[in-house]
MDTraj code that builds the backbone (N, CA, C; nanometers):
import mdtraj as md
import numpy as np

residues = "MET GLU ALA TYR ASP ILE HIS GLU ALA ASP ALA ILE VAL ILE GLU THR ASN GLN GLY GLY ASP MET ALA GLU ASP THR LEU ARG ASN ALA GLY PHE LYS GLY ARG ILE ILE ARG VAL HIS ALA SER LYS GLY LYS PHE ALA ARG ALA GLU PRO ILE SER ALA LEU TYR SER GLN GLY ARG VAL ALA HIS HIS GLY ASN LEU TYR SER LEU GLU ASN GLN GLN MET GLU TYR ILE PRO THR THR ALA LYS LYS SER PRO ASP ARG LEU ASP ALA LEU VAL TRP ALA MET THR GLU LEU SER GLY GLN GLY VAL GLY ALA VAL PHE PHE".split()
xyz = np.array([
    [1.2982, -2.7945, 0.4743],
    [1.2874, -2.9186, 0.4022],
    [1.1447, -2.9713, 0.4065],
    [1.0752, -2.9441, 0.5135],
    [0.9341, -2.9902, 0.5248],
    [0.8516, -2.9272, 0.4144],
    [0.8675, -2.7972, 0.3951],
    [0.7912, -2.7249, 0.2890],
    [0.8269, -2.7770, 0.1508],
    [0.9566, -2.8090, 0.1331],
    [1.0040, -2.8634, 0.0063],
    [0.9305, -2.9939, -0.0254],
    [0.9194, -3.0789, 0.0763],
    [0.8502, -3.2091, 0.0580],
    [0.6998, -3.1895, 0.0397],
    [0.6387, -3.1075, 0.1262],
    [0.4914, -3.0885, 0.1205],
    [0.4496, -3.0355, -0.0184],
    [0.5259, -2.9378, -0.0700],
    [0.4864, -2.8754, -0.1963],
    [0.5521, -2.9393, -0.3201],
    [0.6257, -3.0489, -0.2964],
    [0.6918, -3.1234, -0.4023],
    [0.7743, -3.0256, -0.4888],
    [0.8568, -2.9472, -0.4212],
    [0.9365, -2.8428, -0.4859],
    [1.0498, -2.9057, -0.5717],
    [1.0989, -2.8285, -0.6664],
    [1.2104, -2.8722, -0.7506],
    [1.3442, -2.8361, -0.6899],
    [1.3460, -2.7337, -0.6056],
    [1.4734, -2.6855, -0.5520],
    [1.4476, -2.5976, -0.4306],
    [1.5550, -2.5738, -0.3555],
    [1.5546, -2.4741, -0.2491],
    [1.6552, -2.3680, -0.2938],
    [1.6144, -2.2440, -0.2825],
    [1.7020, -2.1294, -0.3184],
    [1.7622, -2.0735, -0.1922],
    [1.8950, -2.0573, -0.1888],
    [1.9630, -1.9976, -0.0726],
    [2.0432, -1.8766, -0.1209],
    [2.0373, -1.7737, -0.0402],
    [2.1143, -1.6515, -0.0697],
    [2.2505, -1.6673, -0.0061],
    [2.3554, -1.6527, -0.0873],
    [2.4911, -1.6808, -0.0396],
    [2.5565, -1.5607, 0.0286],
    [2.4958, -1.4421, 0.0231],
    [2.5562, -1.3255, 0.0846],
    [2.5760, -1.3414, 0.2334],
    [2.4805, -1.3977, 0.2989],
    [2.4823, -1.4088, 0.4474],
    [2.4782, -1.5545, 0.4892],
    [2.5898, -1.6205, 0.4956],
    [2.5960, -1.7565, 0.5462],
    [2.5455, -1.8616, 0.4501],
    [2.5609, -1.8412, 0.3218],
    [2.5139, -1.9346, 0.2235],
    [2.5775, -2.0724, 0.2360],
    [2.7088, -2.0765, 0.2626],
    [2.7753, -2.2061, 0.2783],
    [2.7158, -2.2783, 0.3990],
    [2.6920, -2.2071, 0.5072],
    [2.6363, -2.2677, 0.6267],
    [2.4968, -2.3201, 0.6007],
    [2.4169, -2.2430, 0.5256],
    [2.2804, -2.2868, 0.4934],
    [2.2823, -2.4159, 0.4104],
    [2.3694, -2.4227, 0.3127],
    [2.3783, -2.5454, 0.2307],
    [2.4281, -2.6598, 0.3150],
    [2.5323, -2.6385, 0.3951],
    [2.5864, -2.7444, 0.4805],
    [2.4784, -2.7947, 0.5776],
    [2.3995, -2.7060, 0.6335],
    [2.2922, -2.7458, 0.7252],
    [2.1917, -2.8339, 0.6538],
    [2.1522, -2.7957, 0.5332],
    [2.0554, -2.8773, 0.4581],
    [2.1143, -3.0152, 0.4252],
    [2.2389, -3.0164, 0.3793],
    [2.3006, -3.1463, 0.3434],
    [2.3225, -3.2351, 0.4669],
    [2.3635, -3.1736, 0.5783],
    [2.3836, -3.2532, 0.7020],
    [2.2506, -3.3061, 0.7540],
    [2.1408, -3.2428, 0.7228],
    [2.0092, -3.2903, 0.7655],
    [1.9522, -3.3952, 0.6673],
    [2.0314, -3.4272, 0.5633],
    [1.9927, -3.5319, 0.4722],
    [1.9233, -3.4853, 0.3439],
    [1.9227, -3.3554, 0.3207],
    [1.8609, -3.3028, 0.1971],
    [1.9429, -3.3448, 0.0763],
    [1.8745, -3.4048, -0.0187],
    [1.9446, -3.4539, -0.1386],
    [1.8952, -3.3842, -0.2643],
    [1.8053, -3.2876, -0.2477],
    [1.7493, -3.2169, -0.3635],
    [1.8430, -3.1099, -0.4182],
    [1.7906, -3.0432, -0.5184],
    [1.8672, -2.9356, -0.5848],
    [1.8673, -2.8091, -0.5038],
    [1.9851, -2.7503, -0.4870],
    [1.9979, -2.6215, -0.4154],
    [2.0463, -2.5177, -0.5198],
    [1.9745, -2.4074, -0.5280],
    [2.0108, -2.2992, -0.6171],
    [2.0716, -2.1900, -0.5301],
    [2.1985, -2.1592, -0.5564],
    [2.2658, -2.0529, -0.4800],
    [2.2552, -1.9234, -0.5580],
    [2.2078, -1.8197, -0.4882],
    [2.1956, -1.6863, -0.5497],
    [2.2748, -1.5847, -0.4670],
    [2.3294, -1.4877, -0.5343],
    [2.4037, -1.3811, -0.4680],
    [2.3369, -1.2497, -0.4981],
    [2.2954, -1.1802, -0.3952],
    [2.2269, -1.0528, -0.4145],
    [2.3271, -0.9426, -0.4471],
    [2.3168, -0.8937, -0.5693],
    [2.4063, -0.7820, -0.6097],
    [2.3296, -0.6508, -0.6078],
    [2.1974, -0.6573, -0.5907],
    [2.1149, -0.5381, -0.5806],
    [2.0438, -0.5395, -0.4456],
    [1.9952, -0.4281, -0.4038],
    [1.9181, -0.4199, -0.2819],
    [1.7827, -0.4889, -0.2975],
    [1.7203, -0.5166, -0.1840],
    [1.5913, -0.5824, -0.1821],
    [1.4857, -0.5069, -0.2656],
    [1.4853, -0.3757, -0.2525],
    [1.3856, -0.2950, -0.3221],
    [1.4015, -0.3079, -0.4735],
    [1.5253, -0.2993, -0.5207],
    [1.5498, -0.3078, -0.6661],
    [1.5161, -0.4465, -0.7173],
    [1.5452, -0.5526, -0.6387],
    [1.5143, -0.6908, -0.6791],
    [1.3620, -0.7112, -0.6889],
    [1.2897, -0.6437, -0.5991],
    [1.1456, -0.6647, -0.5927],
    [1.0675, -0.5893, -0.6961],
    [1.1260, -0.4870, -0.7593],
    [1.0492, -0.4042, -0.8535],
    [0.9824, -0.4855, -0.9684],
    [1.0522, -0.5757, -1.0351],
    [0.9878, -0.6515, -1.1434],
    [0.8735, -0.7390, -1.0917],
    [0.8898, -0.7929, -0.9715],
    [0.7858, -0.8778, -0.9136],
    [0.6650, -0.7903, -0.8730],
    [0.6918, -0.6767, -0.8163],
    [0.5852, -0.5847, -0.7785],
    [0.5043, -0.5441, -0.9032],
    [0.5707, -0.5267, -1.0142],
    [0.5008, -0.4895, -1.1387],
    [0.4046, -0.6012, -1.1808],
    [0.4434, -0.7273, -1.1617],
    [0.3523, -0.8370, -1.1960],
    [0.2297, -0.8331, -1.1132],
    [0.2407, -0.8023, -0.9854],
    [0.1258, -0.7904, -0.8996],
    [0.0384, -0.6751, -0.9460],
    [0.0976, -0.5635, -0.9777],
    [0.0234, -0.4434, -1.0227],
    [-0.0548, -0.4732, -1.1492],
    [-0.0004, -0.5623, -1.2351],
    [-0.0655, -0.5950, -1.3606],
    [-0.1681, -0.7055, -1.3459],
    [-0.1850, -0.7545, -1.2239],
    [-0.2811, -0.8612, -1.1991],
    [-0.2363, -0.9954, -1.2497],
    [-0.1052, -1.0155, -1.2665],
    [-0.0532, -1.1386, -1.3241],
    [-0.0108, -1.2434, -1.2191],
    [-0.0312, -1.2123, -1.0908],
    [0.0045, -1.3045, -0.9840],
    [-0.1193, -1.3264, -0.8945],
    [-0.1446, -1.4499, -0.8641],
    [-0.2559, -1.4810, -0.7680],
    [-0.2033, -1.5833, -0.6657],
    [-0.2476, -1.5686, -0.5454],
    [-0.2092, -1.6612, -0.4385],
    [-0.3245, -1.7615, -0.4187],
    [-0.2874, -1.8810, -0.3852],
    [-0.3851, -1.9878, -0.3548],
    [-0.3399, -2.0539, -0.2259],
    [-0.4324, -2.0724, -0.1349],
    [-0.3997, -2.1429, -0.0111],
    [-0.3678, -2.0450, 0.0999],
    [-0.3156, -2.0993, 0.2065],
    [-0.2888, -2.0254, 0.3286],
    [-0.1514, -1.9534, 0.3175],
    [-0.1526, -1.8314, 0.2744],
    [-0.0296, -1.7489, 0.2656],
    [-0.0485, -1.6211, 0.3463],
    [-0.1207, -1.6326, 0.4568],
    [-0.1566, -1.5137, 0.5341],
    [-0.0323, -1.4380, 0.5859],
    [0.0694, -1.5099, 0.6323],
    [0.1876, -1.4429, 0.6871],
    [0.2596, -1.3670, 0.5778],
    [0.2752, -1.4278, 0.4618],
    [0.3367, -1.3590, 0.3482],
    [0.2531, -1.2401, 0.3061],
    [0.1249, -1.2567, 0.2902],
    [0.0411, -1.1478, 0.2455],
    [0.0385, -1.0329, 0.3459],
    [0.0386, -1.0643, 0.4726],
    [0.0498, -0.9565, 0.5734],
    [0.1781, -0.8801, 0.5600],
    [0.2891, -0.9518, 0.5385],
    [0.4191, -0.8854, 0.5222],
    [0.4169, -0.7997, 0.3941],
    [0.3567, -0.8494, 0.2884],
    [0.3510, -0.7719, 0.1661],
    [0.2753, -0.6395, 0.1893],
    [0.1675, -0.6463, 0.2626],
    [0.0852, -0.5268, 0.2841],
    [0.1460, -0.4287, 0.3849],
    [0.2195, -0.4817, 0.4838],
    [0.2684, -0.4000, 0.5920],
    [0.4112, -0.3514, 0.5750],
    [0.4895, -0.4111, 0.4878],
    [0.6325, -0.3743, 0.4794],
    [0.6504, -0.2372, 0.4158],
    [0.7190, -0.1498, 0.4850],
    [0.7579, -0.0173, 0.4364],
    [0.9082, -0.0100, 0.4412],
    [0.9773, -0.0135, 0.3290],
    [1.1244, -0.0207, 0.3281],
    [1.1901, 0.0908, 0.4116],
    [1.1426, 0.2082, 0.4072],
    [1.2104, 0.3176, 0.4754],
    [1.1947, 0.3160, 0.6260],
    [1.0978, 0.2413, 0.6780],
    [1.0766, 0.2391, 0.8249],
    [1.0902, 0.1027, 0.8842],
    [1.1101, -0.0016, 0.8067],
    [1.1189, -0.1372, 0.8585],
    [1.2389, -0.1552, 0.9484],
    [1.2182, -0.2276, 1.0565],
    [1.3282, -0.2538, 1.1526],
    [1.3930, -0.3909, 1.1286],
    [1.3231, -0.4773, 1.0538],
    [1.3840, -0.6075, 1.0249],
    [1.3596, -0.6442, 0.8800],
    [1.4374, -0.7388, 0.8314],
    [1.4302, -0.7790, 0.6922],
    [1.2996, -0.8520, 0.6670],
    [1.2380, -0.8298, 0.5509],
    [1.1139, -0.8956, 0.5187],
    [1.1391, -1.0386, 0.4646],
    [1.1603, -1.1322, 0.5539],
    [1.2032, -1.2657, 0.5155],
    [1.1145, -1.3351, 0.4124],
    [0.9818, -1.3355, 0.4377],
    [0.8897, -1.4032, 0.3453],
    [0.8853, -1.3308, 0.2098],
    [0.8803, -1.2005, 0.2160],
    [0.8728, -1.1190, 0.0971],
    [1.0015, -1.1366, 0.0134],
    [1.1150, -1.1388, 0.0785],
    [1.2396, -1.1589, 0.0053],
    [1.2433, -1.2984, -0.0564],
    [1.1969, -1.4000, 0.0154],
    [1.1933, -1.5376, -0.0395],
    [1.0994, -1.5416, -0.1621],
    [0.9882, -1.4724, -0.1526],
    [0.8956, -1.4667, -0.2674],
    [0.9631, -1.4053, -0.3886],
    [1.0370, -1.2981, -0.3710],
    [1.1042, -1.2342, -0.4841],
    [1.2030, -1.3304, -0.5486],
    [1.2850, -1.3972, -0.4658],
    [1.3821, -1.4950, -0.5198],
    [1.3076, -1.6071, -0.5943],
    [1.2015, -1.6578, -0.5343],
    [1.1275, -1.7688, -0.5958],
    [1.0628, -1.7255, -0.7294],
    [0.9998, -1.6117, -0.7298],
    [0.9367, -1.5621, -0.8548],
    [1.0420, -1.5374, -0.9611],
    [1.1559, -1.4869, -0.9222],
    [1.2641, -1.4629, -1.0178],
    [1.3131, -1.5958, -1.0792],
    [1.3287, -1.6947, -0.9928],
    [1.3720, -1.8269, -1.0403],
    [1.2624, -1.8901, -1.1308],
    [1.1389, -1.8786, -1.0905],
    [1.0294, -1.9389, -1.1698],
    [1.0154, -1.8747, -1.3058],
    [1.0602, -1.7503, -1.3188],
    [1.0497, -1.6826, -1.4467],
    [1.1416, -1.7463, -1.5514],
    [1.2451, -1.8209, -1.4992],
    [1.3384, -1.8806, -1.5909],
    [1.4435, -1.7830, -1.6424],
    [1.4432, -1.6629, -1.5905],
    [1.5310, -1.5610, -1.6381],
    [1.6423, -1.5258, -1.5402],
    [1.6388, -1.5822, -1.4195],
    [1.7427, -1.5609, -1.3235],
    [1.7376, -1.4223, -1.2570],
    [1.8364, -1.4000, -1.1722],
    [1.8461, -1.2752, -1.0986],
    [1.8561, -1.1568, -1.1932],
    [1.7846, -1.0522, -1.1644],
    [1.7859, -0.9334, -1.2492],
    [1.6953, -0.9455, -1.3689],
    [1.6036, -1.0434, -1.3654],
    [1.5158, -1.0667, -1.4758],
    [1.4242, -0.9488, -1.5042],
    [1.3917, -0.9315, -1.6286],
    [1.2902, -0.8336, -1.6680],
    [1.1677, -0.9077, -1.7134],
    [1.0507, -0.8727, -1.6605],
    [0.9308, -0.9465, -1.6895],
    [0.8450, -0.8683, -1.7881],
    [0.7850, -0.9344, -1.8835],
    [0.6998, -0.8672, -1.9821],
    [0.5592, -0.9288, -1.9738],
])
top = md.Topology()
chain = top.add_chain()
for i, resn in enumerate(residues, 1):
    res = top.add_residue(resn, chain, resSeq=i)
    for name in ("N", "CA", "C"):
        top.add_atom(name, md.element.get_by_symbol(name[0]), res)
traj = md.Trajectory(xyz[None], top)
């Protein structure tokens, strides 16, 4: 919620596959009154990330500010050998998908 306020966000996106109801309840119980977007992952992380990865490859995405932890995860994450889920990277994919206005499974041109 702090990041939501700091960045004047429009919504918080929560993935419902793993404890989505609990995540929403936690936010509401903490007093969050903003918009919550519930998403359900029907594809694996790698497949969801492909359209976003293409945007980076095309030079259509730029980062501004202190995103060192995210950028390190982007550079170091190897799906076949990773021992834990790439939390920041996964959040980026959901956010970029939502910002595209095309929803989950979006195709970017």
